[in-house]
Backbone as XML, in Angstrom:
<?xml version="1.0"?>
<chain id="A" units="angstrom">
  <residue number="1" name="UNK">
    <atom name="N" x="-13.003" y="3.760" z="4.201"/>
    <atom name="CA" x="-13.129" y="4.598" z="3.018"/>
    <atom name="C" x="-12.197" y="5.795" z="3.101"/>
  </residue>
  <residue number="2" name="UNK">
    <atom name="N" x="-12.194" y="6.518" z="4.227"/>
    <atom name="CA" x="-11.321" y="7.682" z="4.385"/>
    <atom name="C" x="-9.861" y="7.256" z="4.291"/>
  </residue>
  <residue number="3" name="UNK">
    <atom name="N" x="-9.504" y="6.139" z="4.861"/>
    <atom name="CA" x="-8.136" y="5.649" z="4.814"/>
    <atom name="C" x="-7.702" y="5.417" z="3.367"/>
  </residue>
  <residue number="4" name="UNK">
    <atom name="N" x="-8.575" y="4.876" z="2.526"/>
    <atom name="CA" x="-8.267" y="4.625" z="1.121"/>
    <atom name="C" x="-8.054" y="5.929" z="0.367"/>
  </residue>
  <residue number="5" name="UNK">
    <atom name="N" x="-8.850" y="6.943" z="0.645"/>
    <atom name="CA" x="-8.705" y="8.243" z="-0.010"/>
    <atom name="C" x="-7.364" y="8.859" z="0.355"/>
  </residue>
  <residue number="6" name="UNK">
    <atom name="N" x="-6.999" y="8.825" z="1.621"/>
    <atom name="CA" x="-5.725" y="9.378" z="2.069"/>
    <atom name="C" x="-4.576" y="8.628" z="1.418"/>
  </residue>
  <residue number="7" name="UNK">
    <atom name="N" x="-4.667" y="7.338" z="1.324"/>
    <atom name="CA" x="-3.626" y="6.516" z="0.719"/>
    <atom name="C" x="-3.387" y="6.914" z="-0.737"/>
  </residue>
  <residue number="8" name="UNK">
    <atom name="N" x="-4.450" y="7.281" z="-1.449"/>
    <atom name="CA" x="-4.335" y="7.623" z="-2.863"/>
    <atom name="C" x="-4.095" y="9.111" z="-3.109"/>
  </residue>
  <residue number="9" name="UNK">
    <atom name="N" x="-3.989" y="9.910" z="-2.057"/>
    <atom name="CA" x="-3.755" y="11.333" z="-2.241"/>
    <atom name="C" x="-2.351" y="11.529" z="-2.808"/>
  </residue>
  <residue number="10" name="UNK">
    <atom name="N" x="-2.256" y="12.155" z="-3.986"/>
    <atom name="CA" x="-0.948" y="12.305" z="-4.641"/>
    <atom name="C" x="0.033" y="13.139" z="-3.821"/>
  </residue>
  <residue number="11" name="UNK">
    <atom name="N" x="1.259" y="12.689" z="-3.792"/>
    <atom name="CA" x="2.331" y="13.390" z="-3.088"/>
    <atom name="C" x="2.833" y="14.574" z="-3.918"/>
  </residue>
  <residue number="12" name="UNK">
    <atom name="N" x="2.717" y="14.475" z="-5.251"/>
    <atom name="CA" x="3.207" y="15.507" z="-6.162"/>
    <atom name="C" x="2.041" y="16.144" z="-6.909"/>
  </residue>
  <residue number="13" name="UNK">
    <atom name="N" x="2.307" y="17.306" z="-7.553"/>
    <atom name="CA" x="1.243" y="18.046" z="-8.227"/>
    <atom name="C" x="1.689" y="18.482" z="-9.621"/>
  </residue>
  <residue number="14" name="UNK">
    <atom name="N" x="0.723" y="18.848" z="-10.434"/>
    <atom name="CA" x="0.994" y="19.348" z="-11.775"/>
    <atom name="C" x="1.875" y="20.591" z="-11.668"/>
  </residue>
  <residue number="15" name="UNK">
    <atom name="N" x="2.928" y="20.619" z="-12.488"/>
    <atom name="CA" x="3.867" y="21.738" z="-12.501"/>
    <atom name="C" x="5.082" y="21.537" z="-11.626"/>
  </residue>
  <residue number="16" name="UNK">
    <atom name="N" x="5.048" y="20.518" z="-10.787"/>
    <atom name="CA" x="6.154" y="20.265" z="-9.870"/>
    <atom name="C" x="7.289" y="19.537" z="-10.589"/>
  </residue>
  <residue number="17" name="UNK">
    <atom name="N" x="8.518" y="19.941" z="-10.280"/>
    <atom name="CA" x="9.706" y="19.272" z="-10.813"/>
    <atom name="C" x="9.986" y="18.027" z="-9.991"/>
  </residue>
  <residue number="18" name="UNK">
    <atom name="N" x="10.306" y="16.942" z="-10.687"/>
    <atom name="CA" x="10.581" y="15.682" z="-10.000"/>
    <atom name="C" x="11.900" y="15.085" z="-10.515"/>
  </residue>
  <residue number="19" name="UNK">
    <atom name="N" x="12.389" y="14.110" z="-9.770"/>
    <atom name="CA" x="13.563" y="13.317" z="-10.147"/>
    <atom name="C" x="13.160" y="11.853" z="-10.053"/>
  </residue>
  <residue number="20" name="UNK">
    <atom name="N" x="13.481" y="11.083" z="-11.101"/>
    <atom name="CA" x="13.188" y="9.650" z="-11.081"/>
    <atom name="C" x="14.334" y="8.957" z="-10.350"/>
  </residue>
  <residue number="21" name="UNK">
    <atom name="N" x="14.042" y="8.319" z="-9.232"/>
    <atom name="CA" x="15.063" y="7.707" z="-8.388"/>
    <atom name="C" x="15.763" y="6.536" z="-9.065"/>
  </residue>
  <residue number="22" name="UNK">
    <atom name="N" x="15.039" y="5.777" z="-9.833"/>
    <atom name="CA" x="15.596" y="4.569" z="-10.436"/>
    <atom name="C" x="16.365" y="4.860" z="-11.733"/>
  </residue>
  <residue number="23" name="UNK">
    <atom name="N" x="15.816" y="5.728" z="-12.581"/>
    <atom name="CA" x="16.423" y="5.986" z="-13.890"/>
    <atom name="C" x="17.142" y="7.326" z="-13.972"/>
  </residue>
  <residue number="24" name="UNK">
    <atom name="N" x="17.217" y="8.069" z="-12.873"/>
    <atom name="CA" x="18.012" y="9.286" z="-12.751"/>
    <atom name="C" x="17.754" y="10.323" z="-13.843"/>
  </residue>
  <residue number="25" name="UNK">
    <atom name="N" x="16.487" y="10.661" z="-14.030"/>
    <atom name="CA" x="16.184" y="11.774" z="-14.919"/>
    <atom name="C" x="15.286" y="12.761" z="-14.201"/>
  </residue>
  <residue number="26" name="UNK">
    <atom name="N" x="15.307" y="13.994" z="-14.704"/>
    <atom name="CA" x="14.460" y="15.056" z="-14.170"/>
    <atom name="C" x="13.258" y="15.230" z="-15.084"/>
  </residue>
  <residue number="27" name="UNK">
    <atom name="N" x="12.218" y="15.852" z="-14.552"/>
    <atom name="CA" x="11.047" y="16.120" z="-15.361"/>
    <atom name="C" x="10.071" y="17.007" z="-14.622"/>
  </residue>
  <residue number="28" name="UNK">
    <atom name="N" x="8.952" y="17.270" z="-15.306"/>
    <atom name="CA" x="7.879" y="18.058" z="-14.693"/>
    <atom name="C" x="6.572" y="17.300" z="-14.880"/>
  </residue>
  <residue number="29" name="UNK">
    <atom name="N" x="5.768" y="17.245" z="-13.842"/>
    <atom name="CA" x="4.487" y="16.551" z="-13.888"/>
    <atom name="C" x="3.477" y="17.398" z="-14.646"/>
  </residue>
  <residue number="30" name="UNK">
    <atom name="N" x="2.791" y="16.766" z="-15.625"/>
    <atom name="CA" x="1.758" y="17.504" z="-16.348"/>
    <atom name="C" x="0.370" y="16.897" z="-16.178"/>
  </residue>
  <residue number="31" name="UNK">
    <atom name="N" x="0.283" y="15.730" z="-15.556"/>
    <atom name="CA" x="-1.019" y="15.130" z="-15.250"/>
    <atom name="C" x="-0.840" y="14.123" z="-14.125"/>
  </residue>
  <residue number="32" name="UNK">
    <atom name="N" x="-1.864" y="14.016" z="-13.273"/>
    <atom name="CA" x="-1.820" y="13.100" z="-12.130"/>
    <atom name="C" x="-3.012" y="12.153" z="-12.205"/>
  </residue>
  <residue number="33" name="UNK">
    <atom name="N" x="-2.749" y="10.864" z="-12.053"/>
    <atom name="CA" x="-3.795" y="9.852" z="-11.923"/>
    <atom name="C" x="-3.725" y="9.316" z="-10.496"/>
  </residue>
  <residue number="34" name="UNK">
    <atom name="N" x="-4.829" y="9.305" z="-9.782"/>
    <atom name="CA" x="-4.808" y="8.830" z="-8.396"/>
    <atom name="C" x="-4.563" y="7.333" z="-8.290"/>
  </residue>
  <residue number="35" name="UNK">
    <atom name="N" x="-4.815" y="6.611" z="-9.385"/>
    <atom name="CA" x="-4.494" y="5.184" z="-9.498"/>
    <atom name="C" x="-4.020" y="4.938" z="-10.926"/>
  </residue>
  <residue number="36" name="UNK">
    <atom name="N" x="-3.399" y="3.808" z="-11.171"/>
    <atom name="CA" x="-2.911" y="3.441" z="-12.498"/>
    <atom name="C" x="-4.062" y="3.427" z="-13.501"/>
  </residue>
  <residue number="37" name="UNK">
    <atom name="N" x="-3.899" y="4.116" z="-14.627"/>
    <atom name="CA" x="-4.952" y="4.195" z="-15.648"/>
    <atom name="C" x="-4.534" y="3.571" z="-16.979"/>
  </residue>
  <residue number="38" name="UNK">
    <atom name="N" x="-3.386" y="2.916" z="-17.009"/>
    <atom name="CA" x="-2.931" y="2.278" z="-18.238"/>
    <atom name="C" x="-3.582" y="0.931" z="-18.455"/>
  </residue>
  <residue number="39" name="UNK">
    <atom name="N" x="-3.156" y="0.266" z="-19.521"/>
    <atom name="CA" x="-3.698" y="-1.053" z="-19.840"/>
    <atom name="C" x="-2.912" y="-2.149" z="-19.117"/>
  </residue>
  <residue number="40" name="UNK">
    <atom name="N" x="-3.541" y="-3.301" z="-18.990"/>
    <atom name="CA" x="-2.852" y="-4.458" z="-18.406"/>
    <atom name="C" x="-1.634" y="-4.823" z="-19.241"/>
  </residue>
  <residue number="41" name="UNK">
    <atom name="N" x="-1.752" y="-4.724" z="-20.556"/>
    <atom name="CA" x="-0.653" y="-5.060" z="-21.457"/>
    <atom name="C" x="0.544" y="-4.143" z="-21.215"/>
  </residue>
  <residue number="42" name="UNK">
    <atom name="N" x="0.288" y="-2.827" z="-21.107"/>
    <atom name="CA" x="1.377" y="-1.879" z="-20.867"/>
    <atom name="C" x="2.047" y="-2.189" z="-19.531"/>
  </residue>
  <residue number="43" name="UNK">
    <atom name="N" x="1.247" y="-2.412" z="-18.507"/>
    <atom name="CA" x="1.778" y="-2.700" z="-17.175"/>
    <atom name="C" x="2.679" y="-3.933" z="-17.210"/>
  </residue>
  <residue number="44" name="UNK">
    <atom name="N" x="2.226" y="-4.982" z="-17.857"/>
    <atom name="CA" x="3.008" y="-6.223" z="-17.923"/>
    <atom name="C" x="4.318" y="-6.042" z="-18.687"/>
  </residue>
  <residue number="45" name="UNK">
    <atom name="N" x="4.303" y="-5.232" z="-19.745"/>
    <atom name="CA" x="5.496" y="-5.046" z="-20.574"/>
    <atom name="C" x="6.466" y="-4.012" z="-20.023"/>
  </residue>
  <residue number="46" name="UNK">
    <atom name="N" x="5.957" y="-2.946" z="-19.432"/>
    <atom name="CA" x="6.808" y="-1.810" z="-19.070"/>
    <atom name="C" x="7.089" y="-1.708" z="-17.570"/>
  </residue>
  <residue number="47" name="UNK">
    <atom name="N" x="6.128" y="-1.972" z="-16.757"/>
    <atom name="CA" x="6.269" y="-1.785" z="-15.306"/>
    <atom name="C" x="6.891" y="-3.026" z="-14.673"/>
  </residue>
  <residue number="48" name="UNK">
    <atom name="N" x="8.131" y="-3.256" z="-14.984"/>
    <atom name="CA" x="8.809" y="-4.493" z="-14.563"/>
    <atom name="C" x="8.985" y="-4.627" z="-13.050"/>
  </residue>
  <residue number="49" name="UNK">
    <atom name="N" x="9.074" y="-3.505" z="-12.343"/>
    <atom name="CA" x="9.232" y="-3.579" z="-10.884"/>
    <atom name="C" x="7.896" y="-3.758" z="-10.171"/>
  </residue>
  <residue number="50" name="UNK">
    <atom name="N" x="6.817" y="-3.792" z="-10.938"/>
    <atom name="CA" x="5.456" y="-4.022" z="-10.442"/>
    <atom name="C" x="5.037" y="-3.047" z="-9.342"/>
  </residue>
  <residue number="51" name="UNK">
    <atom name="N" x="5.142" y="-1.737" z="-9.621"/>
    <atom name="CA" x="4.668" y="-0.773" z="-8.626"/>
    <atom name="C" x="3.161" y="-0.903" z="-8.431"/>
  </residue>
  <residue number="52" name="UNK">
    <atom name="N" x="2.673" y="-0.520" z="-7.280"/>
    <atom name="CA" x="1.242" y="-0.665" z="-6.991"/>
    <atom name="C" x="0.361" y="0.098" z="-7.979"/>
  </residue>
  <residue number="53" name="UNK">
    <atom name="N" x="-0.689" y="-0.539" z="-8.417"/>
    <atom name="CA" x="-1.647" y="0.100" z="-9.327"/>
    <atom name="C" x="-2.637" y="0.975" z="-8.570"/>
  </residue>
  <residue number="54" name="UNK">
    <atom name="N" x="-2.797" y="0.736" z="-7.284"/>
    <atom name="CA" x="-3.811" y="1.455" z="-6.508"/>
    <atom name="C" x="-3.258" y="2.697" z="-5.816"/>
  </residue>
  <residue number="55" name="UNK">
    <atom name="N" x="-2.101" y="3.164" z="-6.254"/>
    <atom name="CA" x="-1.493" y="4.387" z="-5.749"/>
    <atom name="C" x="-1.279" y="5.344" z="-6.908"/>
  </residue>
  <residue number="56" name="UNK">
    <atom name="N" x="-0.965" y="6.624" z="-6.643"/>
    <atom name="CA" x="-0.838" y="7.610" z="-7.719"/>
    <atom name="C" x="0.240" y="7.286" z="-8.754"/>
  </residue>
  <residue number="57" name="UNK">
    <atom name="N" x="-0.073" y="7.657" z="-10.002"/>
    <atom name="CA" x="0.844" y="7.571" z="-11.139"/>
    <atom name="C" x="0.861" y="8.942" z="-11.802"/>
  </residue>
  <residue number="58" name="UNK">
    <atom name="N" x="1.984" y="9.278" z="-12.444"/>
    <atom name="CA" x="2.179" y="10.619" z="-12.977"/>
    <atom name="C" x="2.629" y="10.598" z="-14.434"/>
  </residue>
  <residue number="59" name="UNK">
    <atom name="N" x="2.094" y="11.549" z="-15.196"/>
    <atom name="CA" x="2.526" y="11.792" z="-16.565"/>
    <atom name="C" x="3.597" y="12.875" z="-16.469"/>
  </residue>
  <residue number="60" name="UNK">
    <atom name="N" x="4.778" y="12.599" z="-17.013"/>
    <atom name="CA" x="5.936" y="13.476" z="-16.824"/>
    <atom name="C" x="6.555" y="13.856" z="-18.162"/>
  </residue>
  <residue number="61" name="UNK">
    <atom name="N" x="6.837" y="15.163" z="-18.335"/>
    <atom name="CA" x="7.649" y="15.638" z="-19.456"/>
    <atom name="C" x="9.100" y="15.477" z="-19.020"/>
  </residue>
  <residue number="62" name="UNK">
    <atom name="N" x="9.880" y="14.753" z="-19.800"/>
    <atom name="CA" x="11.256" y="14.423" z="-19.439"/>
    <atom name="C" x="12.216" y="15.516" z="-19.905"/>
  </residue>
  <residue number="63" name="UNK">
    <atom name="N" x="13.150" y="15.886" z="-19.042"/>
    <atom name="CA" x="14.160" y="16.905" z="-19.335"/>
    <atom name="C" x="15.123" y="16.407" z="-20.422"/>
  </residue>
  <residue number="64" name="UNK">
    <atom name="N" x="15.461" y="17.314" z="-21.339"/>
    <atom name="CA" x="16.377" y="17.028" z="-22.459"/>
    <atom name="C" x="15.901" y="15.856" z="-23.309"/>
  </residue>
  <residue number="65" name="UNK">
    <atom name="N" x="14.599" y="15.793" z="-23.519"/>
    <atom name="CA" x="14.008" y="14.736" z="-24.331"/>
    <atom name="C" x="12.774" y="15.292" z="-25.037"/>
  </residue>
  <residue number="66" name="UNK">
    <atom name="N" x="12.233" y="14.500" z="-25.941"/>
    <atom name="CA" x="11.007" y="14.890" z="-26.639"/>
    <atom name="C" x="9.839" y="14.000" z="-26.224"/>
  </residue>
  <residue number="67" name="UNK">
    <atom name="N" x="10.061" y="13.189" z="-25.209"/>
    <atom name="CA" x="9.028" y="12.240" z="-24.816"/>
    <atom name="C" x="8.457" y="12.541" z="-23.434"/>
  </residue>
  <residue number="68" name="UNK">
    <atom name="N" x="7.424" y="11.767" z="-23.113"/>
    <atom name="CA" x="6.823" y="11.788" z="-21.786"/>
    <atom name="C" x="6.954" y="10.393" z="-21.198"/>
  </residue>
  <residue number="69" name="UNK">
    <atom name="N" x="6.759" y="10.292" z="-19.907"/>
    <atom name="CA" x="6.732" y="8.984" z="-19.258"/>
    <atom name="C" x="5.511" y="8.907" z="-18.353"/>
  </residue>
  <residue number="70" name="UNK">
    <atom name="N" x="5.205" y="7.701" z="-17.955"/>
    <atom name="CA" x="4.118" y="7.438" z="-17.008"/>
    <atom name="C" x="4.773" y="6.695" z="-15.852"/>
  </residue>
  <residue number="71" name="UNK">
    <atom name="N" x="4.778" y="7.307" z="-14.673"/>
    <atom name="CA" x="5.611" y="6.819" z="-13.580"/>
    <atom name="C" x="4.811" y="6.645" z="-12.294"/>
  </residue>
  <residue number="72" name="UNK">
    <atom name="N" x="5.069" y="5.542" z="-11.616"/>
    <atom name="CA" x="4.468" y="5.303" z="-10.301"/>
    <atom name="C" x="5.104" y="6.228" z="-9.269"/>
  </residue>
  <residue number="73" name="UNK">
    <atom name="N" x="4.294" y="6.663" z="-8.326"/>
    <atom name="CA" x="4.755" y="7.591" z="-7.302"/>
    <atom name="C" x="5.992" y="7.101" z="-6.560"/>
  </residue>
  <residue number="74" name="UNK">
    <atom name="N" x="6.072" y="5.814" z="-6.297"/>
    <atom name="CA" x="7.188" y="5.314" z="-5.491"/>
    <atom name="C" x="8.548" y="5.507" z="-6.144"/>
  </residue>
  <residue number="75" name="UNK">
    <atom name="N" x="8.576" y="5.777" z="-7.451"/>
    <atom name="CA" x="9.850" y="5.987" z="-8.148"/>
    <atom name="C" x="10.269" y="7.455" z="-8.194"/>
  </residue>
  <residue number="76" name="UNK">
    <atom name="N" x="9.449" y="8.332" z="-7.651"/>
    <atom name="CA" x="9.724" y="9.765" z="-7.766"/>
    <atom name="C" x="10.099" y="10.396" z="-6.430"/>
  </residue>
  <residue number="77" name="UNK">
    <atom name="N" x="10.866" y="11.484" z="-6.558"/>
    <atom name="CA" x="11.176" y="12.344" z="-5.432"/>
    <atom name="C" x="11.218" y="13.774" z="-5.955"/>
  </residue>
  <residue number="78" name="UNK">
    <atom name="N" x="11.123" y="14.724" z="-5.053"/>
    <atom name="CA" x="11.169" y="16.119" z="-5.452"/>
    <atom name="C" x="12.536" y="16.438" z="-6.051"/>
  </residue>
  <residue number="79" name="UNK">
    <atom name="N" x="12.541" y="17.213" z="-7.137"/>
    <atom name="CA" x="13.786" y="17.636" z="-7.765"/>
    <atom name="C" x="14.295" y="18.861" z="-7.026"/>
  </residue>
  <residue number="80" name="UNK">
    <atom name="N" x="15.475" y="18.780" z="-6.490"/>
    <atom name="CA" x="16.024" y="19.876" z="-5.705"/>
    <atom name="C" x="16.742" y="20.911" z="-6.575"/>
  </residue>
  <residue number="81" name="UNK">
    <atom name="N" x="16.978" y="20.598" z="-7.835"/>
    <atom name="CA" x="17.686" y="21.529" z="-8.723"/>
    <atom name="C" x="16.863" y="22.785" z="-9.015"/>
  </residue>
  <residue number="82" name="UNK">
    <atom name="N" x="15.552" y="22.619" z="-9.145"/>
    <atom name="CA" x="14.609" y="23.739" z="-9.337"/>
    <atom name="C" x="14.907" y="24.609" z="-10.563"/>
  </residue>
  <residue number="83" name="UNK">
    <atom name="N" x="15.476" y="24.011" z="-11.599"/>
    <atom name="CA" x="15.725" y="24.752" z="-12.839"/>
    <atom name="C" x="14.793" y="24.242" z="-13.932"/>
  </residue>
  <residue number="84" name="UNK">
    <atom name="N" x="14.643" y="25.038" z="-14.974"/>
    <atom name="CA" x="13.721" y="24.724" z="-16.076"/>
    <atom name="C" x="14.010" y="23.362" z="-16.716"/>
  </residue>
  <residue number="85" name="UNK">
    <atom name="N" x="12.948" y="22.787" z="-17.261"/>
    <atom name="CA" x="13.021" y="21.534" z="-18.003"/>
    <atom name="C" x="13.114" y="21.866" z="-19.486"/>
  </residue>
  <residue number="86" name="UNK">
    <atom name="N" x="13.962" y="21.163" z="-20.205"/>
    <atom name="CA" x="14.092" y="21.339" z="-21.643"/>
    <atom name="C" x="13.316" y="20.218" z="-22.340"/>
  </residue>
  <residue number="87" name="UNK">
    <atom name="N" x="12.101" y="20.535" z="-22.767"/>
    <atom name="CA" x="11.255" y="19.590" z="-23.489"/>
    <atom name="C" x="10.339" y="20.439" z="-24.377"/>
  </residue>
  <residue number="88" name="UNK">
    <atom name="N" x="10.259" y="20.132" z="-25.684"/>
    <atom name="CA" x="9.477" y="20.978" z="-26.586"/>
    <atom name="C" x="7.981" y="21.054" z="-26.262"/>
  </residue>
  <residue number="89" name="UNK">
    <atom name="N" x="7.465" y="20.120" z="-25.485"/>
    <atom name="CA" x="6.042" y="20.125" z="-25.153"/>
    <atom name="C" x="5.696" y="21.060" z="-23.989"/>
  </residue>
  <residue number="90" name="UNK">
    <atom name="N" x="6.699" y="21.620" z="-23.344"/>
    <atom name="CA" x="6.473" y="22.536" z="-22.211"/>
    <atom name="C" x="5.504" y="23.649" z="-22.601"/>
  </residue>
  <residue number="91" name="UNK">
    <atom name="N" x="5.709" y="24.253" z="-23.773"/>
    <atom name="CA" x="4.890" y="25.403" z="-24.191"/>
    <atom name="C" x="3.436" y="25.017" z="-24.466"/>
  </residue>
  <residue number="92" name="UNK">
    <atom name="N" x="3.173" y="23.740" z="-24.682"/>
    <atom name="CA" x="1.806" y="23.279" z="-24.923"/>
    <atom name="C" x="1.019" y="23.093" z="-23.624"/>
  </residue>
  <residue number="93" name="UNK">
    <atom name="N" x="1.729" y="22.971" z="-22.522"/>
    <atom name="CA" x="1.087" y="22.652" z="-21.242"/>
    <atom name="C" x="1.208" y="23.779" z="-20.213"/>
  </residue>
  <residue number="94" name="UNK">
    <atom name="N" x="2.353" y="24.449" z="-20.212"/>
    <atom name="CA" x="2.627" y="25.432" z="-19.167"/>
    <atom name="C" x="2.840" y="26.824" z="-19.747"/>
  </residue>
  <residue number="95" name="UNK">
    <atom name="N" x="2.431" y="27.838" z="-18.969"/>
    <atom name="CA" x="2.540" y="29.223" z="-19.424"/>
    <atom name="C" x="3.761" y="29.940" z="-18.877"/>
  </residue>
  <residue number="96" name="UNK">
    <atom name="N" x="4.243" y="29.530" z="-17.706"/>
    <atom name="CA" x="5.389" y="30.215" z="-17.116"/>
    <atom name="C" x="6.108" y="29.309" z="-16.127"/>
  </residue>
  <residue number="97" name="UNK">
    <atom name="N" x="7.273" y="29.774" z="-15.708"/>
    <atom name="CA" x="8.092" y="29.079" z="-14.712"/>
    <atom name="C" x="8.409" y="30.080" z="-13.615"/>
  </residue>
  <residue number="98" name="UNK">
    <atom name="N" x="7.908" y="29.816" z="-12.415"/>
    <atom name="CA" x="8.085" y="30.744" z="-11.295"/>
    <atom name="C" x="8.451" y="29.985" z="-10.028"/>
  </residue>
  <residue number="99" name="UNK">
    <atom name="N" x="9.465" y="30.480" z="-9.338"/>
    <atom name="CA" x="9.868" y="29.895" z="-8.051"/>
    <atom name="C" x="10.095" y="28.388" z="-8.119"/>
  </residue>
  <residue number="100" name="UNK">
    <atom name="N" x="10.721" y="27.919" z="-9.189"/>
    <atom name="CA" x="11.044" y="26.502" z="-9.312"/>
    <atom name="C" x="9.883" y="25.597" z="-9.654"/>
  </residue>
  <residue number="101" name="UNK">
    <atom name="N" x="8.796" y="26.180" z="-10.176"/>
    <atom name="CA" x="7.619" y="25.392" z="-10.521"/>
    <atom name="C" x="6.946" y="25.961" z="-11.772"/>
  </residue>
  <residue number="102" name="UNK">
    <atom name="N" x="6.393" y="25.076" z="-12.583"/>
    <atom name="CA" x="5.682" y="25.503" z="-13.787"/>
    <atom name="C" x="4.230" y="25.825" z="-13.468"/>
  </residue>
  <residue number="103" name="UNK">
    <atom name="N" x="3.692" y="26.796" z="-14.172"/>
    <atom name="CA" x="2.282" y="27.186" z="-14.047"/>
    <atom name="C" x="1.549" y="26.730" z="-15.288"/>
  </residue>
  <residue number="104" name="UNK">
    <atom name="N" x="0.448" y="26.039" z="-15.079"/>
    <atom name="CA" x="-0.348" y="25.493" z="-16.174"/>
    <atom name="C" x="-1.038" y="26.586" z="-16.976"/>
  </residue>
  <residue number="105" name="UNK">
    <atom name="N" x="-1.153" y="26.357" z="-18.276"/>
    <atom name="CA" x="-1.914" y="27.265" z="-19.136"/>
    <atom name="C" x="-3.379" y="27.180" z="-18.732"/>
  </residue>
  <residue number="106" name="UNK">
    <atom name="N" x="-3.998" y="28.304" z="-18.506"/>
    <atom name="CA" x="-5.418" y="28.339" z="-18.153"/>
    <atom name="C" x="-6.225" y="28.586" z="-19.407"/>
  </residue>
  <residue number="107" name="UNK">
    <atom name="N" x="-7.163" y="27.706" z="-19.679"/>
    <atom name="CA" x="-8.002" y="27.837" z="-20.891"/>
    <atom name="C" x="-9.338" y="28.423" z="-20.548"/>
  </residue>
</chain>
C-alpha cells in the first residue's frame, strides 16, 4: 500500500512551470490528478503513446495559447526558462508570479 502511494506521488505541483518533452511547449500546472481521470474514449483517441493511467496526470495552461492540455507525468519536465506564461486563463487561476512560479488565487 505505501509503495503504491509513493508511486502516485506527483513530481510536479500547481503553479509550477513545465516543458512538454514530446511536443516542445511550455506551460503552468493548474490542477493535479494522482491518476488518470479522463474517459476511456478520450484516452483511446488522444493518448496515442499510452502513458500509464495509474500515475499522475496534469492539467496545464499552455504558453502562447488559449487552451489547456491534460498530460501524463512522463511527458513533462521542469521548465528551466522560469518566465511568465502567456495564456488568458492565468488571471482566473493565479494571483501572482514570484520566483519563477505562479501562486494560486486563494478563495
